[in-house]
Structures are given as structure tokens and as C-alpha cells.
C-alpha positions as CSV (number, residue, x, y, z in Angstrom):
1,M,100.9,-91.3,32.2
2,P,97.1,-91.0,32.4
3,E,95.1,-92.1,35.5
4,S,94.1,-95.7,35.8
5,R,90.6,-97.0,35.7
6,D,91.2,-98.1,39.4
7,Y,91.7,-94.5,40.4
8,W,88.5,-93.3,38.8
9,N,86.6,-96.3,40.3
10,K,87.9,-95.5,43.7
11,L,86.9,-91.8,43.3
12,R,83.4,-92.8,42.2
13,N,83.0,-95.2,45.1
14,M,84.0,-92.5,47.5
15,K,81.5,-90.1,45.9
16,D,78.7,-92.8,46.1
17,Q,79.5,-93.4,49.8
18,A,79.5,-89.7,50.6
19,L,76.2,-89.2,48.7
20,T,74.4,-91.7,50.8
21,K,75.9,-90.4,54.1
22,N,75.1,-86.8,53.1
23,L,71.6,-87.6,52.0
24,R,70.9,-89.1,55.4
25,I,72.2,-86.0,57.1
26,L,70.1,-83.7,54.9
27,I,66.9,-85.7,55.2
28,D,67.1,-85.7,59.0
29,A,67.8,-81.9,59.0
30,L,64.9,-81.3,56.6
31,K,62.5,-83.4,58.6
32,A,63.4,-81.4,61.7
33,E,62.4,-78.2,59.7
34,N,59.1,-79.9,58.7
35,V,60.2,-80.1,55.1
36,T,58.5,-82.9,53.2
37,R,59.9,-82.3,49.7
38,V,62.5,-80.2,47.9
39,V,62.4,-79.7,44.2
40,M,64.9,-78.0,41.9
41,S,65.0,-77.5,38.2
42,Y,67.9,-77.0,35.8
43,Y,68.2,-76.0,32.2
44,G,71.0,-75.2,29.7
45,G,72.7,-75.6,26.4
46,G,75.4,-74.1,24.3
47,D,78.0,-74.5,27.1
48,S,75.9,-72.6,29.6
49,G,73.5,-73.9,32.2
50,D,71.7,-72.9,35.4
51,Y,70.5,-74.6,38.4
52,H,67.6,-72.8,39.9
53,F,66.9,-72.2,43.6
54,P,65.2,-75.2,45.2
55,I,61.6,-75.0,46.4
56,F,61.0,-76.4,49.9
57,T,57.6,-77.8,50.7
58,V,57.0,-77.1,54.4
59,K,54.2,-78.7,56.3
60,A,52.5,-76.6,59.0
61,E,51.0,-78.1,62.2
62,D,47.5,-77.8,60.8
63,G,48.6,-80.1,57.8
64,T,48.7,-77.3,55.2
65,T,51.8,-76.9,53.1
66,K,53.7,-73.9,51.7
67,D,56.2,-74.0,48.8
68,L,59.1,-71.6,49.7
69,E,62.1,-70.8,47.6
70,G,65.6,-71.3,49.2
71,R,67.6,-68.4,47.9
72,E,71.2,-69.4,48.7
73,G,73.8,-70.6,46.2
74,Y,74.3,-69.5,42.6
75,G,70.9,-70.2,41.2
76,G,68.1,-68.1,39.9
77,S,64.4,-68.4,40.5
78,S,62.8,-71.5,39.1
79,Y,61.2,-71.2,35.7
80,K,59.1,-74.3,36.4
81,F,58.0,-74.2,40.0
82,D,56.2,-71.4,41.9
83,S,56.8,-70.4,45.5
84,C,54.9,-68.3,47.9
85,G,57.9,-66.9,49.7
86,Q,61.4,-67.5,50.9
87,F,62.5,-70.6,53.0
88,E,64.8,-69.5,55.8
89,S,66.7,-71.7,58.2
90,D,69.6,-71.2,60.6
91,T,70.4,-74.9,60.7
92,E,73.9,-75.9,59.7
93,V,75.0,-79.4,58.6
94,V,78.4,-81.0,58.1
95,L,78.7,-82.8,54.8
96,T,81.5,-84.8,53.3
97,H,83.0,-83.6,50.0
98,V,85.1,-85.9,47.9
99,C,88.1,-84.3,46.0
100,T,90.6,-85.5,43.5
101,G,94.1,-85.2,44.7
102,K,96.4,-82.4,43.5
103,W,97.3,-82.6,39.8
104,D,101.0,-83.5,39.2
105,Q,102.1,-81.8,36.0
106,E,105.2,-84.0,35.7
107,T,103.5,-87.4,35.9
108,E,100.2,-86.1,34.6
109,T,98.3,-87.8,37.4
110,F,96.1,-86.7,40.3
111,G,97.2,-87.4,43.8
112,E,95.2,-89.8,46.0
113,P,91.5,-88.8,46.3
114,H,90.4,-87.6,49.7
115,S,87.4,-86.4,51.5
116,E,86.8,-83.2,53.5
117,D,84.0,-82.3,55.9
118,K,82.5,-78.9,55.4
119,T,79.9,-77.0,57.4
120,K,77.1,-75.4,55.4
121,T,73.8,-73.9,56.0
122,L,71.0,-76.3,55.3
123,I,69.8,-74.4,52.3
124,T,73.2,-74.2,50.7
125,A,73.9,-77.9,51.5
126,V,70.6,-78.9,49.8
127,Y,71.4,-76.8,46.7
128,E,74.9,-78.2,46.4
129,M,73.8,-81.8,47.0
130,M,71.2,-81.5,44.2
131,E,73.9,-80.1,41.8
132,Q,76.3,-82.9,42.7
133,V,73.8,-85.7,42.2
134,V,73.1,-84.4,38.6
135,D,76.8,-83.9,37.9
136,L,77.6,-87.4,39.2
137,E,75.7,-89.0,36.2
138,H,75.4,-86.1,33.7
139,D,78.6,-84.1,34.0
140,G,78.7,-81.4,31.3
141,W,74.9,-81.6,30.8
142,Y,74.9,-78.0,29.6
143,N,77.3,-78.5,26.7
144,N,76.3,-78.5,23.1
145,D,72.5,-79.0,22.7
146,G,72.2,-79.2,26.5
147,A,69.7,-80.7,28.8
148,E,67.1,-80.0,31.5
149,G,65.8,-81.8,34.4
150,T,64.4,-81.9,37.9
151,V,65.9,-83.1,41.2
152,V,63.5,-84.0,44.0
153,I,64.3,-84.9,47.6
154,D,61.4,-86.7,49.2
155,T,61.8,-86.8,53.0
156,D,59.0,-89.4,53.6
157,E,60.5,-91.8,51.0
158,E,64.0,-90.7,52.1
159,T,65.2,-90.5,48.4
160,I,66.7,-88.1,46.0
161,N,65.5,-88.5,42.4
162,V,66.8,-87.0,39.2
163,E,64.6,-86.7,36.0
164,H,67.1,-85.8,33.2
165,G,66.4,-85.1,29.6
166,A,69.4,-84.6,27.2
167,Y,68.9,-82.6,24.0
168,Y,70.7,-83.6,20.8
169,T,70.5,-82.9,17.2
170,S,69.7,-85.8,15.0
171,T,70.4,-86.2,11.3
172,E,68.6,-88.8,9.3
173,W,70.3,-89.4,5.9
174,H,68.6,-90.9,2.9
175,E,70.1,-91.6,-0.5
176,Y,68.2,-92.2,-3.7
177,S,69.1,-93.2,-7.2
178,F,66.9,-93.5,-10.2
179,K,67.9,-95.0,-13.4
180,A,66.6,-93.7,-16.7
181,G,64.5,-96.2,-18.5
182,D,63.9,-96.7,-22.2
183,A,61.8,-94.1,-23.9
């Protein structure tokens, strides 16, 4: 018997709650590192896609900023955004991850969803959070014609924003008939 709508709603609600909690933790940790903004791009299609390493905008005491790439995770260098070096941080954060329960082959259902707290470096946590926020609304974005987008954490506004563009092939059909007239 397939999972009920209630199960998936509960799982989504747990993910939404974890997202807001985790975002607060990340923003506070980023502010402590003088990070004002983090931006990450992603691009893919044909069942293959890549998240790129995030770019951290760090504000110096004199008010100048530097854009530094966080090179942790499974990303590659951004094709959209430039950096002038590597962002490094020893800060660790504890984030909540929401998981489906174990799959039961016999009943064809998942067990009860649950959450787990995991310690991550700040850079890895930011990267994974940005992936998760895209997948929350656009799971499978890299399939078929694919998509691309940008994720931005703004520490002043205390927000995470996703700009997502999905690609698709469109076909426009037209049908015509002409009737022969008298000669």
C-alpha cells in the first residue's frame, strides 16, 4: 500500500521546520565570520546536474569586501561568479536533517519520518543547505531538459532566496487544410 498524503505532508512540515531552524543557525555563524552574502549557482540537464561551490562575500573591518569560494562539498567552481580566493573557516555547526523512515518492502511503505542532528563545518553546512532548499521545491531539476538557478543567503536580510529557471522543449502544432476551388 503506497504512503498516504498525511505521511508526505508530515515529512514536508518537518523539513520546513528544520529549514527555518537551520537557516537561523547558519546566518548567526556566517555573521560571526563577517559574511554578508553567500551565492551559489547550479546548472544541469539530461539527467546530470552540478551545484557549484558557494561564493562567500566577506566584509573587512575597513568596509571593503572580498568574494571567496568555499571549496567543500561535491561542487565545482562557479561558471557564473568569480572569486578572489578561498574562504576558510574552522567553525562547526549542528544542523537538523529530516529523513524518511526505513523502507518496508513487505508493506511498501516508509517508516515514521525522523530527524537527526549532524555536526558539519560551516562551509559544508552552507553548501548542503543551499542544495536542500533547491531540492525542496525542484527535486529532479537536472532531469530531461534540466534547469539552472542561483541560491543566495543574505545575512543582513536573514533570508535564503532561490531563483530557478526550468528548461523545457515546447512543440506548437498547426494544422492546415485547403480545398480546391473551381477552375
